[in-house]
N, C-alpha and C positions, 0 to 999 in steps of 0.2 A: 504494499499499500503507501504509493507517492504520490507528493501533489507536484502539481505539472503547472510549468507557466510560460509562454512563449517570451521571447526577451522581449518583443515588443508592450508586452503588458507592463514591462517596469517604467515606463515610459507613458504609460495608460492607465488610464481605471479598466478598460475592458478588458477581459479576462479570456484567453484561450483554451483554458481545461480548466472547472471547478471540480471537484469531486462529486458525483451526479447530476454533470449538467449531461450526460446521454439519457436522461429517463425519460425523453419523448423519443429516442430514435423509433422508427418503425420501417418492418420490412418492406422490401419493395414492392408494391401492391399491383404493378405491371406482370408480374411473376409467381406472387405470392402460390399460386394454384399449382405449383405443379412442387413444392414445400412437402416431403413427403421421405420414406424408407421403402425402394423398391429391391425385391426377390430376383434375383437374378437366376438363369437357367441352371446354374453349375451349386444351388443354392445359398450361395454366398448373398453379401446387399450392398447395396451404396445407399448413403445417407443423401438429399439433397436438402440443404439447409438455404436459409434469408440472409440476405444481408440488407443493412440500413441504407444503404445506397443502389444502386442500380444492378442486377444480377444474381446469382445465385452461388453459393457453392458446395461443391461434393466431394465426399469424404469415404475410405473405405476401411474396414476393421486392423487392414495392415497398416494404418495412419495416412497411405498415400489422399493429396487433397488436390481441387484447381477451383479456380473461379470462373463459374461459367455466366458470359454475356452471347445477345446477338448480333449476330453483323447484318449487313445492310442484306443479305440474301433470305435474312431469316434462320439460317445456322446456328447453331450454340457453336461456340469457340472457348475453349477452356484454358488457362495460361496456368503453369505448374507452381503449385503453393500460392504463394504472396506472391510471385514474381508479373511482369508481365510479359513473359516469353512463351509463346503459342508452343508448348510441347507437352507430351503423357498422352493421356485416353483424352479423347472428343467424341465425351456423351453427348446424345442428342435426346430430346425430347417432344412426345407428342404431343397433340392438343392437349389443353384442360380437361377434357374430358374425357381423352383416353388412358389417362392413369399407368404412360408408359415410358420405357426407356431402354434405347440402346444403349449396350456400355461394352467398347471392346469384342464386338460382334455379338456380344449375349443380348438378347431378349429379354426384360424387365416389368414388373406390374407393381403396381402400387403395393403395402402389406395394410390391410385396414386392422387397425390398433385397435383396443380396446380404451377409450377414454373416458374421463368421464370429470367435470370440472365442477368446482366447491368452492364455497365461499367458509372459512375459517377465521377462527380471531388466535390473534398472539397478542403480545406484549402492550399491557395497558389497556385490552380492548379494542385494539386496532383490528377491523377487517381485513382480510387478505385473500384475493384471489390464486386459488392453486387448479393444480390439475394432476391425477394420478391415469396413469398409463399401463394396463395389465400385458402381460405378451399372450397371444390368440390362447383358447382354450379355458379351462374352467379346473386348474388344479392349481394347489398353491404356487407360487414363483416369491423368489426374493421380491426386495421393493428398495430402491435407492433412492432416500431422500436428498435432491441436490440443493446444496446450501449455497450461494451467492460468493464471489468474489467482492470486491471493494467497488466491479462498475453498477452502474445504477439502471443500465438496462434490461426493459422485460425478460426473463428466460421465458416465460409461458411464449415468448417469439422466436428466444434466438437459444436454447440449452440445445443443442446438439443430443445427449443424452436422452432425450425422451422419445425418441423415435429408435436409434439402432440400437441401445438396451432393450428394450421389450421385445424387438424383433431378434434378439440374441438370448431370448430367457430370461428375464432381467427386469421386474419393473420398474417403475419411474415414477415417483410424485415432487411435479416440480409448483413453486406459487413466484407469482412476482413479487419483488423484494417492495417492502413499503415506502410510499411513493410512486412506484411505477404499477404499470400494468394494469391499471383502474384499481391496485388495492390504495388502502388511507392510509393516513402518516406521512410523516416527513423523511425524505431520505437519510441516512445516519450511516457513522462508522462506530456506532457505540456496541462494543461487542456483548454487553449482556443485552442491551433488546433484542441484539438481530439473533442470539442463542438463545432468547425466551421464544421467536419468533421461529428458529428452528423445531426445537424443542412442540413445539404447539405444533406443525406441519408432520412431527414425528407420529404423533397421536393421531390427528386426522388422517393420515396414509392408512392407518390400524385402523382406524375408524370405518374408512371407506372400504377398503380392499375387501376386511371382513374374514370369513373362510380361507380366501384363496391368497390371505398372506402367510407370506414363508420370514424368512427372515428379515429384518427392517433395521436399516441402520443408513448413516448419513454418509455424504459425497459431496465433496466439490474441492477448488482450486483456492490458492493464492490466498485472498483474509480466511476464506473458510477453513484455513490452517487453526485460524483462534476459536474462529466461532463453532465450527465442527466437536470438537474434543468438551466446550464448556457449553455445548447444549446437550451432547452426551451425559454428561455431568447431571443434568439435571431431569433426565428422562430415559427409560428402558432404551437399549438398543443391542444388535446384534453383530456390530461392525460398527468400524468407522476407516472411512479411506481419505487421505488428504494428498493432494496434487500438487507441485511447486510451491510449499506452505511454509510459513517460519515457527520454529519452536522456542522464540524467543521475543522479546517485546519490539513494537512497532519501532522505538527510538532506536534500540540497540540496530534493526535494520538499514535504521538512516545511516548512522554512524559508519557500518560496513559497506553502505551504497558511496560514501565519502571515498574509504578508504578504497575500496575498488577502483573506481576513479582515479586517482592518485597513483596507485599502484600501476594502472594500462597507460600512465604519463610516463612511468618510469622512477616516480619520485622514493624513495626510502623509507628505512624505520624511522628515523629522526625526523619526516615530515609528520607520519602518519601520526608519532605522537603527538606532534604541533595542531597536527588536524582536529584529533580528539577533544583538546580543549577548547575548536569553535565546535562542534557537535554538541558536546555538552552545553557549550552555553546558548545553542539554540534549541536543543531537545528543551532544555527548561523554559526556553520564551516559548514554545509553541505546545509545550503539553501545562504552561499554565492559561493558555489563550493569551498572553502578555504581560499579566497580571504582574509579574515579575519586574516588567519595567525594560528599557532598551539601554539599561548600563553595561549589560554583558553582551549584547552585539557592538554596542562601542568599543567596550575593552578588547574584543578580539579584533575588531579592525583594526584598532592603533597597533596592537602587540604585532600582527603577523600580515598589515595591508602591505608593505614594502617587500613581501620575500618575493621571492619568485616564483613560488607555487602558488601562490595564493588565488590567482586567477584560474585555476586548474580545480580551485574546489568546487564539485556539484552533488552530486546526491540527488533525493527527491524534493527537496524546499532548502537545503541548507546553502546552497549555491545563490538561489533566488532572495534570499533575505541578507546575505552578506553584503550583497554587490549592488543591493536597493537601497534609498535612502529611506528614513523612518518616517516620515510623508507619504512615502510611496507603499510601505509595509501599511501603517495605518488605515491609507484608503483600501487595500484590495483584501486584510486578513479578516474582516466579520464574514467575506465568502467561504473563507477555507472550513467558518465554523460550523463543522458537523457531526460535531461529539466524540471525534475519535479519539478511543481509548489507547492514548498515546504510552501509557508506562503498564500497560498488563504484560503481564510477565505467565504465559501458559502455563511454566514447569509445576504450580502446585496440582493444578487439573493433572496432565499429564501423567505427573508420580501417582494418583490414586485411581485412574481411570480404569476400570477393569473390561470395558468393551474391547477386544481384539483391534488391531488397528495398523491399516496399512500407509505408509508412507513413502511417496512416490517423489523424489527431488529429480529437480534438473543440473546437472552439473555444472553448465555455463550459465548459469538464470544469473540474466542481468539486472532485475529488480527484487530478488528474494536471491542473496547472496546466499548460498547450502554450505558454507562451513563449518560455524557453531552449531547451526540446526542440526547436520549430517551429526556431528560429535555429541550434541547432547542426546539425538533419540540410540544411539547405539551404544550409549551410557547407560540408557534406561533400561533398554530391553537386555543388556547383559547384566541387568539388576533382577531381572527375572519380569518385568514389566512386560504385558501381549503386545509387541510392536515389532513390528515387519518394517525393512527399510528397504527400498530398492532406487537404484540411479541409475539416470540414464545418461551415458557421455554424449556429448555434441548435442544437448538439448538446451534451450533458453526458458523464460519463465511462459507459462504456457503449455507446459513441454511440447516446446515446438523444433524440430530440425531448422539447420537457418543458413541459408551462406552469408558472407561477409563481403560487403565492396569494401572499394579500398580507402574511402573514408572512413571506415570501420561500421556501418550503416548496417543490420542483419535486416534479411528476408527472409520470410518465413517459407519450408519446405514442402511443410505436413507436419505428421505427428510420428514418433517415433516407431518401429514396427515392436507388435507386442503390449506397447503400452494398454491399450483398449482392450487386450484379451485378459492383462493384468487387474482391472481394474473388477471386471463384471465374473472373472474366477475369483476374485476377494468376494464379493457381493454374494456369490452364488454356493459358496463354498469354504470361505474363511482359508483357502488355502492358495498357494503358487506351486505350481509343480510342470518342473520341466524350463523350457526355453521361454523368455519374450524377448527377443530381438534380441540385443545385447544390454537389455539392461540387466545392474547387476544387483545381486540381493545381499547386502553389506550388513544385516542383521537379522537375527530370532532372538529371541532368547536364551541367551548363554551359549549360543555355538553361532557357527558362520555353516550354511549348509544351502543347496539351491534353492531351496524353500522351505515352507513352513507352514503350520497349522495348529489353532488352538481349540482348547475345547473348556470351555468353562476359563478357570483361570493356570490352567497347564497348556505344555507345549508338543508338537509331536513335530520332530523335524522330516521332513521328506526325504526317503533314501532311493 
């Protein structure tokens, strides 16, 4: 979770990105009729997801992905991942009423999924819009309750697991975060409030699924690393899955982001130690919503402003505050006040939580540096906590493979092979079994094995 501001915003009160300013994003209505998951002739699936701008995105179980737009001749053109290169599969969709796709020569039909829209009550009586989607059939099914990241966009529109997980035998309960998608309330990054909402979603998923509810747990990425375990401490769940989340505080994340940026610029330990003075001052300022005053900001500017590395201090919000005037900060700060739980440390919850947890880390995460989280989770697992840790090399935030431009900018190429399957397997069985692409299992309680499963508070290593 970071605060992002365009450079132009430092000279203007108009913000380029404010937390939650994406709550009004909507799918492209011109192509929304094609959204769905399609079963191919070989039994596999291809998911077609909406984009908030023109076009669609397809993805497959192996993590491959492309962006689809129509050309002047009415044919669909697909680019590789998030690039602009016309490369890879070129799927073609039929007319809206036909509900069909042709993918690499295979015909596919849209799968009819059992979905039920509901309204349930979250923290403080706030009414939230939700949806339960179950796999075809009448038998019991595991259910993942999808927990948001820090985005404000309506998950009922944009969460892809709600289609391809049910097509793979795993039910999904998805809900619109407060302040989005018709849900009441105001967008917030208060973890206590969001955890209550997620716990209420678990209860609602069980109620609506009734006899079909099998294993019910929580799944989410990024900010969900703080919210999902906290919610699991407040309501019974059978599992927790966290993707590219953090096991330490948002302020510690900011400090690591600053250090990461400086290391990338070639600065050494002496500079990193000085930068910690800056992040400590900025953290105290932000966590207090400026109540501690501007003296700390002025002091670190005066102390380090003439040093050659000072201009390289970035992070999520530190660089923005450091290089703005106090008057500029006063003008923009209220727009960032979304109740963020800056000092929340998840360790006490993770140390007590009995629900089996799978943490999936992105080794090259540029927004949630994984080093401290990795070590903390490995230590907890070695102490006997029901935590499994898997890491994907070469993956960035969002569990995305990427290519790097000469200027250092990263462009998504899709998800790593095995990532989606690992999520689905943990939801189904609480077990990792076999290989999941190049994902590395770093920890099971007490041992290093290729896979692990948990029965209540015990564990069984896969052999």
